[in-house]
N, C-alpha and C positions, 0 to 999 in steps of 0.2 A: 515582060511586056509592061508591068506596072512601073518598073524602074525607067523605062523609055518614056512612058507617059509623064512621069514626075519630072524628068529632066527637060522634056519638051515644054511643059507648062512653066517651069522655072525660067527657061530661056525666053519664052514669050513675055512673061511678067517683067523680067529684068530689061528686056529690049524695048518694051512699050511703056515707059514710065509715065507718059501722058495719059494712057488708058488707066493705069493703076493709081493715078493721082500723086505720083512721087515728084513731079516737077513742081518747084515752088519758086516764087519771086519775092524777094525781100522788099518791103515797101514801108514808107513812113506810116506809123500807126494812126488810126483815126481816134482823136480825143474828143471831138465834138460831133455827135451823131444826131441829126434832126433835133428832137426835143430832149435828148438825154443830156444832162449837165456835164460840163468839164469837171472831172474829179481829180484834184491834186491835194494830197495830204502831206503836210510837213509841220514840224513844230514851229511855234512863233519865235522861240528863243533857243539858242544852242550855245555850247561852250566852244571857244576857240580851240582848234586843234583836235577836237573830238568828232568822230564820224556820226552821222545821223541819217535816217532813212527818209526819202521822199517817195511816196507811192502815187502812181498815176494810173488811171484806167484807160484802156483802149477798147475799141469796139470792132467787131467784124462778123461776117456771116458764117454759114456752115463750112465754107472753104477757106476760112482764115484761121491761122494758128499763131499762137503767141511767139513773138520774136525776142530780140535782145534790146538792151538799152545802152545808149552811148552817153557818157558823161564827160564834159569838159569844164574844168574849173580854172578861172583866171582871177586871182586875187579874191575879190568879194562878189564875183559873178560866176554863176554856174549855168551851163546850158545842158539840158537833158533832152535827148532826141530818142523817141520811141520807135521801134521797128516791129512789124509783124510779118508773117509770111502768108502770101496768097497762094493757095494750092491750086494748080491747074487740074480741073476735073469737070466732067459733064454731069456729075451727080453731087449736088450740094444741098444740104438741108436749108430750109428757109427760116432760119432762126437768127436772133441777135445774141452773139457771145460777148461777154465782157472779160477782159484779161487784166490782171493786176501786174504792173511793172514796178519794181522797187529799185531805186537808184541810191547808192550810198554816196553821200556828199561830206565834204570837210572843208571848212574855211580856217585858215591859219591865224588870222588876226581879228581883233574886235572891230565892230562897225555894223552897218546895215548892209546885208548881202541881198543880192537879187538872184532869184532862181527863175530861169527862163525855160519853159517846157515847149518843145516843138512837136507838132503833130499835124494831122490833116483834119479838115472839116468836111462833113457830108451833109447835104449833097454838095457837089461841086468839086471836091477833092483837092482844093488848094491848101498849101501848108500855112498853118496859123501858129501863133505863139501866145502863151499864157504866162504872165509874170506874177510872181509871189515874192514878198519880202520876208527876210528872216533877220532877227537881231542876233548878232554874234557877240558874246561877252567874254 
């Protein structure tokens, strides 16, 4: 009887992912949230050909989970797009989470490089960009 109950509950849990909160939607992460500042950390100067980290903060509520980071580098311009996951659930905590995303960047030649960070703004939800400059020696 216990085995039958276990398999029945497992079947229901797997078959009803929206009830268990397993459904998730990949969304562009929120980098500007009401009065919270846009946080982008990267060095002022880097060496040509050497990788360096750019750290960006995204925000979300109790049903938001940290996602991945997409990096595109074209000569002296890098575009960093942040993603998080919105979990479908009827039960979400009313808190503000902050997630640290780290992107590894590398510029192959000397000059002034532009790092463009793409994320969303709340309220409103529109996609915004933040630009930072890095000297490559």
